[in-house]
C-alpha positions in Angstrom: 272.6 122.0 284.8 270.1 124.2 283.0 266.3 124.6 282.7 264.0 125.2 279.7 261.8 128.3 279.5 258.3 127.2 278.7 256.8 130.7 278.4 257.6 134.4 278.7 255.3 137.0 280.2 254.4 139.7 277.7 256.1 143.0 278.3 258.3 141.5 281.1 262.0 142.0 281.4 262.6 138.7 279.7 260.3 139.5 276.9 261.9 142.9 276.3 265.4 141.2 276.3 264.2 138.9 273.5 264.0 135.6 275.5 261.6 133.1 274.0 259.8 130.0 275.0 262.0 127.0 274.3 265.2 128.8 275.3 267.4 127.1 277.9 268.5 129.2 280.9 272.0 128.2 281.9 273.2 130.8 284.4 272.4 134.2 286.0 275.4 136.4 286.8 277.7 133.4 286.3 275.8 131.2 288.7 274.4 127.9 287.3 270.6 127.6 287.6 269.3 124.2 288.5 266.0 124.9 290.2 263.6 127.6 291.5 265.9 128.5 294.5 268.8 129.4 292.2 266.5 131.3 290.0 264.9 133.3 292.8 268.1 134.0 294.6 270.3 135.0 291.7 267.6 136.8 289.8 266.9 139.1 292.7 269.8 141.4 291.7 269.1 144.7 290.0 271.5 143.8 287.2 271.3 140.3 285.7 273.4 138.8 283.0 271.7 135.7 281.7 273.4 133.0 279.7 271.0 131.0 277.5 271.0 128.5 274.7 268.7 128.5 271.6 268.8 125.8 269.0 272.3 124.8 270.1 273.7 128.3 270.1 274.7 130.1 273.3 274.0 133.7 273.8 273.7 136.2 276.7 271.4 139.1 277.6 271.8 141.8 280.2 268.8 143.1 282.1 268.5 146.1 284.5 265.5 146.2 286.8 264.4 147.0 290.3 265.8 144.6 292.9 263.6 141.6 293.4 261.5 142.3 290.3 260.6 139.1 288.5 262.3 138.5 285.2 259.1 137.1 283.7 260.1 133.6 282.6 257.9 130.5 283.2 259.1 126.9 283.5 257.5 123.5 283.3 257.1 123.1 287.0 257.1 125.3 290.1 260.4 123.8 291.3 261.9 123.7 287.8 263.0 120.3 288.9 261.5 117.0 290.2 260.2 116.9 293.8 262.6 115.1 296.1 261.0 112.1 297.7 261.5 110.7 301.2 264.3 108.1 301.6 263.0 107.0 305.0 260.7 104.2 306.0 259.5 105.8 309.2 257.6 103.5 311.6 254.9 106.1 312.0 254.6 107.2 308.4 250.9 107.9 307.7 251.3 107.3 304.0 252.3 103.7 304.6 249.1 103.2 306.6 246.7 104.2 303.8 244.6 101.7 301.9 245.4 100.8 298.3 243.4 102.3 295.4 243.5 106.0 296.4 244.6 108.7 294.1 248.3 108.5 293.2 249.3 111.9 294.7 248.3 110.7 298.2 251.1 108.2 298.2 254.0 110.5 297.3 256.3 111.1 300.3 257.8 114.6 300.0 261.1 115.4 301.7 262.2 118.5 299.8 264.0 121.3 301.6 263.0 123.7 298.8 259.4 123.1 299.6 260.2 123.6 303.2 261.3 127.1 302.5 258.7 127.9 299.9 255.6 126.3 301.3 256.4 125.4 305.0 256.8 121.6 304.5 258.8 119.7 307.1 261.9 117.8 306.0 264.0 115.1 307.8 267.4 116.2 306.5 268.2 112.6 305.6 268.5 113.2 301.8 270.7 116.4 302.2 274.4 116.5 302.2 277.0 119.1 303.3 276.7 121.0 300.0 272.9 121.2 300.3 273.2 122.6 303.9 275.8 125.1 302.8 273.5 126.3 300.1 270.6 126.7 302.6 273.0 128.7 304.8 274.3 130.9 301.9 270.8 131.6 300.6 269.6 132.3 304.2 266.7 129.8 303.9 264.7 129.2 307.0 263.4 125.6 306.9 261.2 123.3 309.0 262.7 120.1 310.3 261.1 116.8 311.4 263.3 115.9 314.3 261.3 113.2 316.2 264.3 112.4 318.4 267.8 113.6 319.0 269.0 110.2 320.1 271.0 109.1 316.9 270.4 105.4 317.4 266.7 105.8 318.0 266.3 108.2 315.1 267.9 105.6 312.8 265.5 103.0 314.1 262.4 105.2 313.9 263.2 106.3 310.3 264.7 103.0 309.1 267.6 105.0 307.7 271.1 104.4 308.9 272.1 108.0 308.1 269.3 109.6 310.1 271.3 109.9 313.3 274.4 111.5 311.8 272.2 114.0 309.9 271.3 115.6 313.2 274.6 117.5 313.0 272.9 119.7 310.4 270.6 121.2 313.1 273.6 122.7 314.8 275.2 123.8 311.6 272.0 125.7 310.6 271.5 127.2 314.1 275.2 128.3 314.3 274.7 130.1 311.0 272.1 132.3 312.6 269.1 130.9 310.7 265.9 130.0 312.5 264.4 126.6 312.7 260.9 125.3 313.2 260.8 121.7 314.4 258.3 119.0 314.9 258.2 115.7 316.8 255.8 112.9 316.0 255.5 111.3 319.4 255.0 107.5 319.7 254.0 105.9 323.0 256.8 103.8 324.4 259.3 104.9 321.8 260.2 108.6 321.8 258.0 109.8 324.6 258.9 110.0 328.3 262.6 110.4 329.0 263.4 110.3 325.3 261.1 113.2 324.6 262.7 115.1 327.6 266.1 114.5 326.0 265.0 115.7 322.6 263.5 118.9 324.0 266.5 119.7 326.1 268.8 119.1 323.1 266.7 121.5 321.0 266.7 124.0 323.9 270.5 124.0 323.7 270.1 125.5 320.2 268.1 128.4 321.4 267.4 131.1 320.5 267.6 129.8 317.0 264.7 127.4 317.5 261.5 129.3 316.7 259.2 126.7 317.9 258.7 122.9 318.3 255.4 121.1 317.8 254.8 117.8 319.5 252.1 115.8 317.7 250.7 112.4 318.6 251.2 109.5 316.1 248.2 108.6 314.0 247.5 104.9 313.7 245.1 103.5 311.1 243.7 100.0 310.7 245.9 99.4 307.7 249.1 98.4 309.5 249.6 94.8 308.5 253.3 94.1 308.4 254.2 97.5 309.9 255.9 98.3 313.2 253.4 97.7 316.1 252.4 101.1 317.4 249.8 102.2 319.9 248.1 105.5 320.4 248.1 107.8 323.4 245.6 107.2 326.2 244.5 109.9 328.6 247.3 109.1 331.1 250.0 109.0 328.5 248.8 112.3 326.9 248.8 114.0 330.3 252.3 112.8 331.1 253.5 114.2 327.7 251.9 117.6 328.4 253.8 117.6 331.7 257.1 116.8 330.2 256.6 119.6 327.6 255.7 122.0 330.4 259.2 121.5 332.0 260.9 122.9 328.9 258.3 125.6 328.5 259.0 126.9 331.9 262.7 126.9 331.4 262.6 128.5 328.0 260.0 131.1 328.9 262.2 132.3 331.9 265.4 132.6 329.8 264.2 133.4 326.3 260.6 134.8 326.7 259.1 132.0 324.6 257.8 128.6 325.6 259.6 127.1 322.5 257.7 123.7 322.6 253.9 123.2 322.2 251.7 120.2 322.4 249.2 119.6 319.7 245.5 120.1 320.7 245.0 116.3 320.5 247.1 115.8 323.7 244.8 118.1 325.7 241.6 116.7 324.3 242.8 113.1 324.8 244.0 113.8 328.4 240.7 115.5 329.2 242.6 118.7 330.2 241.4 122.2 329.7 242.9 123.9 326.6 245.4 126.7 327.5 244.3 130.3 326.9 245.2 132.3 323.9 248.3 134.0 325.4 249.8 130.6 326.1 250.2 130.0 322.4 252.1 133.3 321.9 251.7 134.1 318.2 250.6 130.6 317.3 253.8 129.5 315.6 252.7 125.9 315.1 249.1 126.5 314.1 249.5 124.5 310.9 250.6 121.5 313.0 247.4 121.5 314.9 248.7 123.5 317.9 246.2 126.0 319.2 243.5 125.4 316.5 240.8 124.8 319.1 241.7 127.7 321.3 241.9 130.1 318.3 238.5 128.9 317.1 236.9 129.3 320.5 238.3 132.8 321.1 237.3 134.0 317.6 233.8 132.6 317.9 233.4 134.4 321.2 234.7 137.6 319.8 232.4 137.3 316.8 229.4 136.7 319.1 229.9 140.0 320.8 229.4 141.8 317.4 227.0 139.5 315.6 223.3 140.2 315.0 220.7 137.9 313.6 217.1 138.5 312.5 216.7 135.8 309.9 214.1 133.7 311.7 214.2 130.1 312.7 217.3 128.3 311.5 218.6 124.8 312.2 222.1 123.7 311.2 224.2 120.5 311.7 227.9 120.4 312.3 229.8 117.2 311.3 233.2 116.8 312.8 235.7 114.3 314.2 235.0 112.5 317.4 238.0 114.1 319.2 236.9 117.7 318.7 233.2 117.0 319.1 233.0 118.2 322.8 234.6 121.5 321.8 232.1 122.0 318.9 229.2 121.1 321.2 230.2 123.7 323.7 230.5 126.3 320.9 227.0 125.2 319.7 225.7 125.9 323.2 227.3 129.3 323.3 225.8 130.3 320.0 222.3 129.1 320.9 222.4 130.9 324.2 223.0 134.1 322.2 220.4 133.5 319.4 217.1 131.9 320.4 216.1 131.3 316.8 219.3 129.3 316.0 219.4 125.5 316.6 222.8 123.8 316.2 223.4 120.1 316.5 226.8 118.5 316.4 227.3 115.0 315.0 230.6 113.3 315.6 231.7 111.1 312.6 233.3 107.8 313.5 236.1 107.1 311.0 235.4 103.7 309.6 237.5 104.4 306.5 240.8 104.7 308.3 239.7 103.1 311.6 238.2 104.3 314.8 241.6 105.3 316.2 241.7 108.2 313.7 239.6 110.8 315.4 240.6 114.1 313.7 238.2 116.0 311.5 240.5 116.5 308.5 240.6 112.7 307.7 236.8 112.2 307.5 235.8 110.8 304.1 232.7 111.4 302.1 231.7 107.8 302.5 231.6 108.0 306.3 229.8 111.3 306.1 227.1 109.9 303.9 226.7 106.6 305.8 226.4 108.3 309.2 224.2 111.2 308.2 221.8 109.7 305.6 219.0 109.0 308.1 219.5 112.1 310.2 217.4 115.3 310.2 220.1 117.7 309.4 218.0 120.9 309.4 218.5 123.6 306.9 222.3 123.3 306.3 225.2 121.0 307.0 228.6 122.6 308.0 231.8 120.7 307.5 235.5 121.7 307.8 237.3 122.6 304.6 240.2 120.4 305.9 238.2 117.4 304.7 238.7 118.4 301.1 241.7 118.7 298.8 243.2 122.2 299.0 242.6 123.0 295.4 239.6 120.9 294.5 236.3 120.0 296.3 237.1 116.3 296.6 237.3 114.1 299.7 240.1 111.6 300.4 238.0 108.8 299.0 237.7 110.6 295.7 234.1 111.6 296.1 233.2 115.1 295.1 231.4 117.5 297.4 228.5 117.9 295.0 227.8 114.1 295.2 227.6 114.3 299.0 225.2 117.3 298.7 223.0 115.3 296.3 223.0 112.1 298.3 222.1 113.9 301.6 219.8 116.3 299.8 221.1 119.3 301.7 223.1 122.5 301.3 226.6 122.0 302.5 228.9 124.8 303.5 232.6 124.3 304.1 234.4 126.5 306.7 238.0 127.2 307.6 239.2 127.1 311.2 238.2 130.7 311.5 235.7 131.6 314.3 234.3 134.6 312.4 233.7 132.7 309.2 232.3 129.8 311.2 229.8 131.9 313.1 228.6 133.5 309.9 228.1 130.1 308.4 226.0 129.0 311.3 223.9 132.2 311.0 223.7 131.8 307.2 225.7 134.8 306.3 227.3 134.5 302.9 231.1 135.0 302.5 
């Protein structure tokens, strides 16, 4: 295999070696280059001999550089190859529960181990073979794995993939190589919770200390499930029982390895009506991106910021729009802020998710349509604050393809988006520009 060079950075090593756009890169130091991992791994050497092709003629160049210096070649895509899509039909897949007519990229199911290493995505291992795993081991690539269950038969059923169970062997192969693994479990009531969850967590514990962390997140169920496997969501009792099962492995792991290993997503605590653990409980927040510890982190950062913040800007009223699940947390933070600043008024308005269905209660899945419908007749004060998670990462557009500027115009109010950062959040409440 080979990849075409689309551009060459000026004054780069490749430029000085005479490589041009349109050349085809075949190998580096005798190793074939098929994608970005090959390129990054083999080009890290201080001495690189590149084999290329130009207009049907093969040639080679030698480059000397500092170790890990980039060669300076650009390619048609980040991966230098097509993304690998998911070969499963998981009973809990959120993409299968989305309505038709949304932008095309929202329907792509990624299951690419390269993106797991490069961007932290989670992979199921089902579209990997022994050669792929050996490459991961040889290149020392730490990846994130969607485990869901270590019961082979149950895993095949949950993923609708007859190979899903046998692919569990790769967990041990990777762990035995000394690489670290982050894992996640999408927990479905009556399917992989209870004793099945206990089994999965104990099987992962047997791979310690190579398991960095495990996130247990509750299944999300939208109203668009016609023809799909019948799923339910966690109620308060079920969420509480799940927390207790996770606590069993946490106690055992903490005693032997000094880490709790497994962590429940914030949704479990909020659904169960239980207090959030303190900051030390989450150690170094290894599963923050999976919704584990977001609320505690925000609370602690807001309180730290309050001890330092000053305000003399006069009367100010702001509104915070958020998901129904986290609304009690936001209301308490609003009270804490108002108790520190008498000129600040903060109201919190929970947004019911009519777009995906009322069983979807998280903030990140709120659409522009629901925001506008539920806020249009409200007195929102001087400014509306929303989470940046509602928008596409690289563009100010909501899931329902409505731009932020349109929402601002429709509601006739300034809107500020904030990250899950307590310092930035408090500044936004106080009107401090970032």
